[in-house]
C-alpha positions, 0 to 999 in steps of 0.5 A: 937845657936846650936852645931856650931863647931867653937871652941866656941860651945861645942867642942874645935877646935883642933890645926892645921896648921898656916895660915897668913890671912888678917882680915880687914887691920891687918895681923895675924896668925890664926890656921887652924880649925880642928873641926871633932869629934873623929871617933867611935872606931869601924868601919867596912866595908862600902867599897862601900860607902867609894869608892863613896866619892871623894875630891872636891865634894858635897856629900850627905849621906842619910839613917835612924837614927843610920845607921852610916852616921856620922861615915862613913863621919868622917872615910873618912875625918879623913883618908884624913886630910892631903888633907885639910891643910886649915882646916876641919869644922864641924857643927851639924845642929840639924835636930833632936835636941830638940831645933830644927834645926840650922839656917844657919846664926848661922852655918855661924857665927861659920864657919867665926869665926873659919876661923879668921873673927872677925866682922861677918855681921848680915844678912844671905846673907852677911854671905854666901857671906863672907863665899864664899869669905873667902873660895875661893882657900882654901883646906878645908872640911866641914861636915854638919851633920844632915841636915834637908833641902837643904835650910839649907845646900845651904848657907853653901857651900864654894867656893872651897873644899869638902863638905859632908852632912848627913841627914835622907832625900835625899835632892834631891834639892841639885842636882841643886848644883852638889851634888852626892847622896850616900844611906847608908843602914843598914849593911848586916849580915856579916858586922854586925857580923864583927862589933860585933866581933870587939867589943866583941873580944876574939873569942866568936863569933866563939863559937856561929856563928848562935846566933851571926848572929841572934843578928845581924839580931835583931839589924836591921843592925844598927851600933848604936844598934850593938855597944850597944849590943857588949859593953854589951857583952864585959863587961860580958864575961860569957853572951852568944849570945844565951841569948842575942837573947832570951832577944832581942826577948822578949823585941822587939816591934812587928813592926820589924823596925829600931826604934824597934831594937834600943829601944829594945837594949837600954832598955836592956842596961838601965836596967843593968846600975848601979844606978849612971850611970842610973841617969846620962843617964836620967838627962844629956839628959836634959842638955842645949846644945849638949855637956857637961863636967864632972863639969856640970854633977856632979853639976846636980846630986850633986855627986863628979866629980871623981865619975861622971867622972868614970861613964861617961866614963863607959857610953862611954864604953857601947856606950850610950854616945859619946866622943865630944873632950877632957873631953866632951861628947854628946848623939847620937840623938836617945840615947837622945830621949831614955834617955828622955823617962825615967822618973826621979822625980828629973828632974826639980831640976836637970835642975835648978842645971845645970843652976845655975852652968852655971850662977855661971861660967859665972858670974866668967868669966864676973867679970874678963872680965869687972871688973869695970862694975856695976852689978845687978844680985845677983849672982855677990855678993861674986863671985870669981874674980880670977877664970881666969888668964886674961880677954882673958882666961875668954872670951875664956871660955864664947865663948867655952860654948856659945851654952850651955849658950844660951840654958841655958837661954831658959830652965832656970827657970824665976828667973835665966833666966834674971840673965844669960843674964847679964854675956853674954852681954860682949861676945855678944858685943865683938863678935857681936853675934846679933842673940843670943844677941837679942833672949836671951835679949828678954827672959830676959826682960820678965823674969825680969818683971815677977820677979818684977826686974824693974832695971834689966829689964831696963838695959836689955832693953837698951842692947837689944836696942843696938843690935836692932840699930846695926842690923837696927831695929830702930823702935823696938829699939825706943820702948825699949828705950822709955820703959827704960826712962819710968822706970827711972833707973838712970844708964840706962837713959843716955844710952837710951838717947844716943842710941835715939841720935844714932837713930836720926842721922841715921834718918838724924836728927842731931839737935835732936841727939844733944839735946839727947846727951846733956841730956845724958851728964848732967846725966853722973858722971864718967869721962869715961861716960862723955868722951864718951858723949862729943865725941857724942856731938862733932860728932853731932856738926860736922854733923851740921857744927859747927866745932869750937864747935865740936873741943872744945867738942872733946878736953874735951872728950880726956882729960877725957878718958884713954882707948887707943882704946877710945882715938884713936877714939876721936882723929880720930873724932877730926882730922876730925873736925880740917880738916873741920875747916882748920887745916890739919897739926893738923889733920894729927898729930892726925891721926898718933897718932890714928893709933897705938891705933886702931891696934886691931879695924879694923873697926875703923881703916878704919875711920883713913884711910879715914881721911888720904885719905882726906888729901893726894894728892893721896887718893887711897892707903888710901881708899884701906887700908880702904876697906881692913878693911871690910870683908863684902863687902856688908857693907854700909861703904864698899860700900861707900868706893868702890864708892869713889874708882870707882870715883878715877878710873874714874878721873885717868883712872886707875883701882885700885887693891884691897889688897889681903886678 
């Protein structure tokens, strides 16, 4: 997962206008997302390019690295924020990221979460269709930064609104989508001098106009190079432009191209950095993810946070880092490449310290989110249980650092890699982040095996299998579950048997599912686990038409469970069994009690409405309510509900109207 700006990937979503949106069947307030990073402090001219941008269009800004495409887009969009009351979405598509470009499905996931969608479908085509539905008739803007191809951009186009794309390539194929193309060229000498004057100030350019113009030419008209030179001069009031010209000429590579301009400028700035700033510059470029805060940087270089904060702010002043929100920082991709070319013997150890920091913080958050869950990793021993005031606050931290945590799994030493998967599971489960879930847990399974941590490996396999089942990869899930059973871990075995039962039901084998569910029940010892196991037994018995037995099992499940949502789900299944057994009055009473318990679980709430439809004289209102619970109209369950509504329409000779969402 790259830097998807959904309020949960490195940058904090800014507070915005409040909208009432229908998410599934429950109406809730969602802040309109204003995700744009801050505009660079120094921005000049670009009048022709600004004039070429118009609201309501798809515009592609193309030009070489460091030419100021992103700054131009941010300046224009920030100046028109009031024109987009429904929000301003942003994603760095990572064309030049060390971890590779952002897949469009990941970007869509971030956008959908930012717009209030709680249940994001797993497939790209469904996410794209849902995004188009959610953005219909909305006044919003989307900034797709650092795009690599038209194929990456096309699924991210909303139904309405303004879209600005930045790329080093022209992406001509987007012309088929109605795009207009604006070439962003290096600035002329006059514009470059104006930028230098804004940065340096104090009338210094007036004293050396010819030298200032030569500095501008040597910087190749690239704002990133001009900003770094200007920052260096502004902090050294006695340094002359003439000296800057001499040093730039001496250091400049023979090929007078844009990359040579940037390298020579950055090398001169780097050699003048104090020791702490130079070390931060070298090492923070290797941090996982695209943005970072003071705490992890301090952990990486093992120095006090107050000293590190001052040093990071100085790097921002010198234009070697950018602000990425409140107390967060980021590298321009050219600066990251430059910083990574500077060798540091402490690099591997520093990266390990950063991963250890993320592991410790994630463990603290997970301990608050799910305090009663059994853990395997040694990082949980002695971990703080009060680092967050509530499970919601802890989950917010996990979501906010999601990109960095996923990247940390990828770069972690093998002994830390499997450990970091464990505290991420609650986040993945809660937000249905299947791609991150599957990719990290595959790495974790291998890492645990390499470390000889067979119990941890079995539990990670079981969690990986659940994600595979939920995304329809049943054959792969069965392979993982059979491996779990072969490892004979007492905690993982009943879960594996239950999931194999889930696969059997999906394959139309309820008898086999019943056998597996009963095997799992026999291994459960806690009330909650036994209650969930009996609910599954009851479901299989219903599929087999053995309704009295199903009622008995579901009643036992109800007596064992205490969680409101789990109780409501059991009562929904019990109501179905009672209806099928010929007791509609009890079924209705059970469904009425289930409605309250599922107010925050829209997909399960749909099951209640469908059961109520079976008991009603006119089923259409309840089926419409059920359909409104699914944001993804391509969801198989939503398709089934729509088919029932179509049948109602044919029977009644009327067209049912869907609830506006």
